N, C-alpha and C positions, 0 to 999 in steps of 0.2 A: 526314546520319547514314547510314552504310552498315552492312551486316551481314556479319560474318565467317562466313557459312554459306551453303550452297546451298539446302537444303530450307527451306520456308517454313512459317509458323505461322498457322493460322486460329483466332481466339478468338471464341466465341459470346458475345453480349451478353445480359445478363439482370438480375435484381434485384441481384446482387452486383457488377455491373460497368458499368452503363449511365450513371453520372454523368459529367460533364465531367472531373473529376479522375481518376477511375479509368480511363476510356478512355485518357487521356493517359499514365498510368502503364503501362498494358498495351502501348501503342505504344513506350514507352521500353524496356520489358522485351524487346521483340522481336516483337510481333504485327505481321503484314504485311497480313492481311485480317480484317475483322470480319464475323461472320455474324449476321444478323437472322433469328431463328427464328419464322416466322409461325404455328407451332403454339401460340405463347404470346404474350400481350401485345396491346395495342390498336394501332391505326394511329398514334395520338398518341405512344404509347411508342416505336414504331419511328422516327418522325419525330424525336424528341428524340435518340435514339441515333445516327441518321444525322448530325444536326447536330453531335453531340459528336465523331464520327469526323472530320468535315471540319475541325473546330477542332484536333484532335489531329494531323491531317496537316500543318497549317501549323507547329505546334510541333515536330514530328518532323523536318521538312525534307525529307520523302520522300513519294512517293505512297502512299496506303493504299487497299486495295480494300474494297468492301462487297459481301457476298453475301446475297441474299434467299432464304431456304429455305422453299419453299412446303409446306404441310402435307400435301396429298394426301388421298385417301379414307381415312377411319378407319372400318374395319368392326368392329362391336362387337355382342356378344350383348346381349339385352334384359335385363329385370329378373326377379327371383325373388320369390316370395310372402314369403319370410323374409329376403330380401336376400342369401342365400348358401346353397349346397347342397353336399353332399359326394357326388361321383360315384365309385363303386366300380369297380375294374378288372374287366372282363369283363361289366359290366352293359349292358343296351340303353339308348339315350338317343335322343330325337328332337328335332331343330330344325325350326321351322316359321315361317310368316309370321303366325300368330295372335299378337296383341299382349298376350294374357293372360299375366300373370306366371307364370314357370316354377316347377318343383319338381325333385324328384330324378330324374324320368322325362322331362321335356321342358323346353324353353326357347324363347322367341322369338328369332328371328334376322331382323331387319327389312331384309334385303338380298336381294330377288328375284334379283339378278344372280349371287349365289353359287349359288343352287339351279339357275339356268339352266345353270351350267358344271359342277356337281359330276357325278361318275361313280362307280359302285361301286369300292371299293378306294382311293379318294382319302382323304387325311388331312385332318382339320380340327383346328387348333390353337387353343386358347383361353389367354389370360393368358400371352403370350410363350412358348407351348409347354409350360406346366406341366400343361395338360390336353390329352391327345391322343385324338382320336376317329377311327374309321375307318368310312367310308360303306359300308352294306350295300345299301341301295336308296334311290332318290331320285325325286322328282317335281318339277314346277316350283314347288311350294309347300311341300315338306317333304322332310327326309332322315332316314331311319333309320339309326342308327350304333351302334357298339359301343365302349365305353370301353377304350382300349388303355393309357393312363396316367391314373389317377384322381387325385383330390384335391378341394380345396375351390375352388368357383367362385363368384363374386359378381357383382353387377349390373354391367353395361356393360363387361365386360372385352374386350379386343381379340381379334379373330379373324384367323387366318392360314390360307390354303389354299395350301400350298407347291407342289403339283404341278399347279395348274390356272391357266390364263390366263383371268382374269376379263374379261368383256365390258364393262368400264367405262373411261372416261377417268381418268387420274390427275389431271386438272384438274377440281376440283369448283367449284361456284358460288362458294364462299368463295375458292378458290384464284384465280379469275379476278378477283375484287374485289381481293385482295391483290396480284396481279401488276400490275393497273392502277395501284395506289397506289405499289408499289415502283418502277415505271418512272417515274412522276412525280417521285418523290423523286430519281431519278438513280442507282440502284444499278448496280454494274458487272457483277455476275453474278446469274444466276437459277438456282436448283437445283430440279429437278422430282423429287418423291418418288414411289416405287412404279412406276418406269418398267418396262413389261413388253415393249413392242415398239417398232420404229422409228417407227411411226405416232405414238406418244405424243410423241416429241421433234419430229417434224414439226409437230404441232399447237402446241407451245410456241413453236417458231421462227416459225411464222406469226403468233402473237400478239405476240411480242416485236419482230419486224420490225427487227432490227438495233440496237435501243436499249440492249441488254446483251448480254453473252455468255451462252450457255446451257450448263448443266451437268446430266448425268444422275446421279441417285443410283441405284446398283446395290444393290438390297436384296431383289429377288425373284429366286429361282432361275430363273424363266422368262426373265428378261432375260439370263441367261448363255447361253442357247441362241440368242439373237439378238444377241450382243454386238457383233459387227462391224457389222452393220446399224445398231444404236443409236449406236455411236461415230462412224459416218460422218456422223451428223447433230448431233454434239456439238462444243462448243469446250472441254469439260472433262468430267471424270467423278469421282464420289465412290464409294469403296468403303465403303458404309454398313453397317458390320458389325453393327449392332443388330438390325434386322429380318432381315438376311441370316443372322445367326447363329441366329435363331429357326427359320427355314424350312430351313436346310441343317443337315446333321450337323456338330457342332463341328469335327471333324477336316477337314471339306471347306472351311471358311472360309479358312484360310491358303492353300490351293491356289487358290481363287477370287481371293483378294487378289493373288497373284502373276500370275494370268492377266489380270486387269483392268489391273494396272500395266504389264505388258508390251505389251498391246494399245494402251494409251494412249501409251506411249513410241513405238511404231512409228508412230503417227499424228502425234506431236509436239504432243499436247494435254495440259495439266496434269492431274494425278491427285492427289486427296486421299485419305488414309486417315483414317477417322473412327471414333468411338465407343469409349468406355472406355479411351482411351490412357493417362490418369493418373487413373482413376476414384476411386482412394482419396484423392486430393487434394481431393475434394469436402469431406472432413472431417478431413484430416490434412495437416500441413505438408510431408510428404515422401512420395514415391511408394514402392511396393513394388519389389523387385528384378525381378519378373516384368513390371511395367509399363515399367520402364526398358529391359528387353530387348525388349519389344514395340515401343516407339518406335525403339529402335536398329535393329531388323530392317527396319522401313519405310524408314529412312534408307539402309540397306545396299541395299535393293531399288531405290533411286532415286526414291522417291516425291517429287512436286513439293512437296507440303504435307501437314502433320499437323494434325489438328483437335481442339480442345478443346471440349467440349459443356457438360455440367453443371459441369465443373471451373472454368470461367471465368464461366459464366452465373449459377450459383446456389450455388457452393461458398464455403467460408470463406477460401480462399486463391487467388483468381484471379490475382493478379500473380505469386505464387510459382509457380503452375502453368505460366505462360508462361516464367518464368525458368528453371525446371527443364527444360522442353522445349528451350529455347535452348541450355542447357548440354549436354544429351545429344546434340543434333544436332551441336554444335561438336565434341564429343569424338569421335564416330563419324568425322567428316570429317577428323580429325587422325590417324586410324588409318593406318598405312602400307599396309594392305590395301585401304582404301577406293578409292583411284584405280584399282586394277586391276579392281575390281567395276564402276566406272562406265565403264571402257574395254572391258569384256569383251563387250559386245553393242552393235552399232550397226544402226539400221534401215536397210533397203534404201530407196534414194531413191524418193519418190512421184513426183517430177518431176525428171528427170535434169538439166534446165537450172537450176531454182531450188535444188536440193539440193546441186549440185556445189560451190558456193562455200563454204557453211557446213562441208561435210565436208573440203574442202581447207584451210579456215581453222583447223580443229581440229588438223590434222596440222602446219601451219605454225606454229601458236601453240606447240605442244609442242617443235618443233624449235628455235625461235628463243628459247624461254623468256620469252615475253612477260608482262608483269605483269597485263595485263587485255585483254579484247577490247571494242571499241566497235562496237556494231551500230546503224546509223541504220535506223529503222523508222517507217512511217506507220500502217499497220493493225495492226502487231504481228507479222505473219507472218514477217518476216525474223528478228526476235528469237527467235520460237518455233522456227524451224528451227535456229538457232544453239544454243538450249538443248537441243534433241533430241540434238545431238551429244555432250552432256555434257563439254564441255571443263573442265579443272581450273581454269582462270582465271575470275575473275568476269567477268560480261558486263554492261557498261554500255549500256543500251538507251536511246538518244536519239530522242525522238519529239516532234513538234510539238503532239500531241493529248493533253490530260489524260486523256480517256477511255481511250486506249490504254495510257497509263502505269499507270493505276489497275488495269486488267485484268491487266497484266503483273506487278503485285505478287504474284500467286499463283504464278508460274512459276519453276521450279528455276533457280538461279544468276543470275537477271536482277535488275539494279539499274536500274529505270526512272527517267528524268529527263526533264524538259521541255527541248527545244532546238529552234530553228528549222531548217528545211531549209537546208543549206549552199548558197552561191551557185555554187560550182565545186569542183574537186578540191582546190585549195589551201586553200580555205575549210573544206572537209570535214576536211582533215588537222589544221589549226590548231585548229578547234573541238573536234574529238575529243581532242587532246592536252590542251587547256585543261580540258575536262570530266573527263578521266581524273585530272589533277592535282588539280582542285578537289574531287573526290570522295574523294580519298586512295587510289584504287585503283591509281595509278601514282606513282612518285617521279621526280624529275628524272634524266634519263639512262636511264631504263628503256624497254624496247620496248613498244609498243602496236600491237595488230593491229586494223585498221579494216575493218569490213564494211558495205558500202552497195550501193545500186542507182542506176544512171544510166539515164534522167533522175531526179534527186532528187525525192522525194515521190510516186513511182509505186508503189502497193502491189504487193508481190510480185515486184519487179524486181531482186532481189539478184543482182548480176552482177559484183562486183569486191571484192578485199580488197587492203589496202595495209599494209605494215609501216613504222612510223615510230617515232621516239624522242622522248620527252618532253624539252623543252629544259632545260638546266641553268641555274640561276639565276646570275645575274652578281653 
């Protein structure tokens, strides 16, 4: 089962979608990677979901990726005497470490790390930014603020501090337990929430130790200041527009999205665009025109994958949401203007030796009008470099490692399949042509471009490409 589109779909599993039957339906509808959201559900729930994905993988006849999304630190205000209070614009308000329930003049904030980082003039947001407070003075145990945007605030609402780098690790004790469990399951990707600095990703990579690919969720404005350093330690990135949209001005979010996508493209690592893509389909069978435009724009920008969150996890129409996203992506990629956008920008080579062959293969493939490109890859790096070139032909990524194939399910344009390392150049050619025909990506008599490295099975040794023709049936 191959897909007639280049951008991929990530579907979050949850109460609406975690059964064996529903996971299989989502895979048939076009989901490529399934997200386990560790902010919700038990380890037993996630274990059952993982097993259901692996069963759906067999039925679908193609590798499916699994992404474990760690919750990260949740900063919350404490409780109020009456459960809720109204804060008036311009009024003074205090946040402190005192656990006594709050009122209209103060509230507990049980996070000393916030007070350690606050400075006068900093903003504190409560309840996804609905309440905005500005720091006038602060000490290690309290902050006196002024209400900039008032309203009703209630118990344990989330707190954001957009302009401050907090001295905390994004890996909580819960995250470490969840990470250990996810790695034991065998997930293919691990996403770290609330990344602020490169050190955060370094810590995750040390813990994962190569057992999965690691991905940074960019949802803190501070992360944008260190984006290059963070991405240098990532194998993927997510534009997490939910919290990012709380802490950034709304008009800045699309600019941040483009910045992150371009930075990921330069490095040849997959980028996911996430949050509220088809939000109305949580309760409606069809999306709004604005949502369709949002999804389309991400495809025009060359995003590797688009993610469904509540739409597939808890919505009334999870399968329909995947089907709609599949149709939108396919329609954009049939636009005569889309190829020009994919070809408009190519990254400078990171490694002149390893990048030369994929770059030349893209040009040769266009000139020879090949049906598909077959990329032999062990670690996945050769296929990733080929994808970064954004050729218009589908890329059949042949690898002997199931772990590699599942990771590559997230990547733009790649159709990963399991195949052994070829014995020699003739075996390479015949095996590639057989795989291209079997997958339906090439027809008898069509040209196929083969990209590989000699000696075979050596990671990162892409050093040849060959043009061959699929044999005609007798």
